[in-house]
C-alpha positions in Angstrom: 18.7 -8.3 -3.1 15.3 -9.6 -4.2 13.8 -8.4 -7.5 11.0 -5.9 -7.3 8.6 -8.6 -8.5 9.6 -10.9 -5.7 9.3 -8.1 -3.1 5.9 -7.0 -4.4 4.7 -10.6 -4.1 5.9 -10.8 -0.5 4.4 -7.4 0.4 1.1 -8.3 -1.2 1.0 -11.7 0.6 1.7 -10.0 3.9 -1.1 -7.5 3.3 -3.5 -10.3 2.4 -2.7 -12.1 5.6 -3.5 -8.9 7.6 0.2 -8.2 8.3 -0.2 -4.5 7.1 2.1 -2.9 9.7 4.9 -5.5 9.6 4.8 -5.3 5.8 5.1 -1.5 6.0 8.1 -1.8 8.3 9.8 -4.3 6.0 9.3 -2.7 2.6 9.1 1.0 3.0 12.1 3.4 3.0 12.8 5.9 5.8 12.2 8.8 3.4 9.1 7.3 1.7 6.4 9.7 0.4 2.8 8.4 0.1 -0.3 10.1 -1.3 -3.9 9.2 -1.8 -5.4 10.7 -5.0 -4.8 14.4 -4.9 -4.7 14.8 -1.0 -1.5 16.2 0.5 1.4 13.8 0.5 2.6 12.2 3.7 6.4 12.4 4.0 8.7 10.2 5.9 8.3 6.7 7.3 7.1 8.0 10.8 4.3 10.1 9.3 3.3 7.4 6.8 3.3 4.6 9.5 1.1 6.8 11.8 -1.4 7.0 9.0 -1.3 3.2 8.4 -1.7 2.6 12.2 -4.8 4.9 12.3 -6.2 3.1 9.2 -5.7 -0.4 10.8 -7.0 0.8 14.2 -10.2 2.2 12.7 -11.2 -1.0 10.8 -14.4 -2.4 12.3 -14.9 -5.1 9.7 -12.6 -6.5 7.1 -14.5 -8.6 4.5 -11.7 -9.0 2.0 -8.9 -7.9 -0.3 -7.8 -9.2 -3.6 -4.9 -8.5 -5.9 -6.4 -8.2 -9.4 -3.3 -7.3 -11.4 0.4 -6.6 -11.0 2.7 -4.9 -13.4 6.4 -4.5 -12.7 9.2 -2.8 -14.6 12.5 -3.8 -13.0 14.3 -1.4 -15.3 12.2 1.6 -14.3 11.9 0.6 -10.6 8.1 0.8 -10.8 5.3 -1.6 -9.7 1.6 -1.1 -10.2 -0.9 -3.2 -8.2 -4.6 -3.2 -8.8 -6.5 -4.1 -5.6 -10.1 -4.8 -4.7 -11.0 -3.9 -1.1 -14.1 -4.5 1.0 -14.2 -3.3 4.6 -15.9 -1.0 7.1 -14.0 1.9 8.7 -15.0 3.9 11.8 -14.6 7.2 10.0 -15.2 6.3 6.4 -18.1 3.8 6.7 -18.5 0.9 4.3 -15.9 0.8 1.6 -15.9 -1.5 -1.4 -13.7 -0.3 -4.2 -10.8 -0.9 -6.6 -7.6 0.9 -6.0 -4.4 1.2 -8.0 -1.1 1.6 -6.1 1.8 2.9 -8.1 5.1 2.2 -6.3 8.6 3.5 -7.0 11.3 1.2 -5.6 14.9 1.9 -4.8 17.4 -0.4 -3.1 14.7 -2.9 -2.2 12.4 -0.4 -0.6 9.4 1.7 -1.7 10.4 5.3 -1.8 7.1 6.7 -3.3 3.6 5.3 -3.5 0.5 6.8 -5.0 -3.0 5.4 -4.4 -5.6 6.1 -7.0 -9.2 5.3 -6.5 -12.7 6.7 -6.7 -14.8 7.7 -3.6 
């Protein structure tokens, strides 16, 4: 099994190539829980994937994404990725912000991910 660091690098590279949904299918556990800031958590791969599909489907312009920093603790099973995003979304309008994703990994898959950002 790949290390968390190796998996995070592959996941991030897929996202940067625009392969968001294939990356989700490959790296997220069936029982994953995802949450943005303090909004209600999405539970289970089906519900989380539906949210990702809606996000991708509502992008009207994608100007860029950049991985700013990555911190990984193999022992704790945690990865933290600092992203910079710039896009336009049908529902949310123009978005240009920094986001921190905190991932908890188990058996090569993300079982929990929290996204922290302003606005």
